[in-house]
N, C-alpha and C positions, 0 to 999 in steps of 0.2 A: 529562179527556182530550179534546183538541180534534180534531174530525173534519176531515180535509182534503177540500176540494171538488175534483173533477176539473177540469182545465183543458183546454180545447179551443182550439187555435190554428188559425184558418182564414186561409190566404193566398190572396188573390185578385189577379189581374192584369187590369187594364183595358187594352185596346189599341185603337188607331185606325189603320186603313189609310189612309195619307196620300193616295194616288191616288184613293180613293173619297170623300174629304172634300168635294171639289168636283168638278163635272162639267166640268173644263177639258179642251178637246180637245188643247191643246199645253202640256204641263207643262215648264216651264223652271226653271233654278236659281233665278231671282228669285221666281217664284210658288210654287215648292216651299218656299222659306224662309218665305214668308207662311203657307202651308198648315201647315208644321211648327209655327209659332208658334200658329196657330189650334188645332191638335191638342193642343199642350201646355196651352193655356188650357182647352180642353174637358175634358181629363183632370183637371186641377187642380180645375175646377168640379164634375165628377162626384164626385171624392174628398171635396170639401167637403160636398156634399149627402149622401153616405153617412155622413160623420162626424156631421152634424147629425141625421140619422135615428136613428143609434145613440144619440146623447146625448138625443134626445127619446123614446126607447123605441119607435120606429116601425120597427125593423128586426129581422127574425128569419130563421132558416134552418130549414126543415123537412126532417128526415131520417127516412125510413121512418115517417112519421106523427108523429114527435116534434118539437115546436117547441123550438128552441134560441134563447135570448135572450142577447145579449151584455151584459156588464157595462157600465153607463153610464160613458163616458169611456175605454173600452178601445180605441176605434178608433185605429189608428196608420197614418200614411201615410209614404211615402218620396218622395224627389225623383223626378220623371219621368225615366225612363231610355229613351233612344232605342236601338232595336235595328233591325237590317236583316233582310231576307229572306235565306235561304240563298244563298251565292255573292256577297253584297254586303258592302261595308265602309262605314264612315262616313268621308266625306271632305268637308271644308269644311262640317261639320255636317249633311250630307245623305248618304243612302245611294246608293251607286253600285256598278256591277259591279266585282268584284275583277279586277285586271289583272296 
């Protein structure tokens, strides 16, 4: 008889507030597109580092004193998804107030 191991799936979301990525006093459509690209790159880089940590055995989660270790190779990422604050919509690949 084979014993089944419990499976725990942890979903984590990484987010970046674009307006705080740079200290620009005048955010325009042009520099927001640059900032958006920088944020996407930063998120992809963070996900890659997490994946490498899992694969190297250097990532764990501690819950109530118990250390949970992920299975090597189990880290899965998805495409970067852009979302806006409440009351905003994505227009021309940027968030803007809903009108």
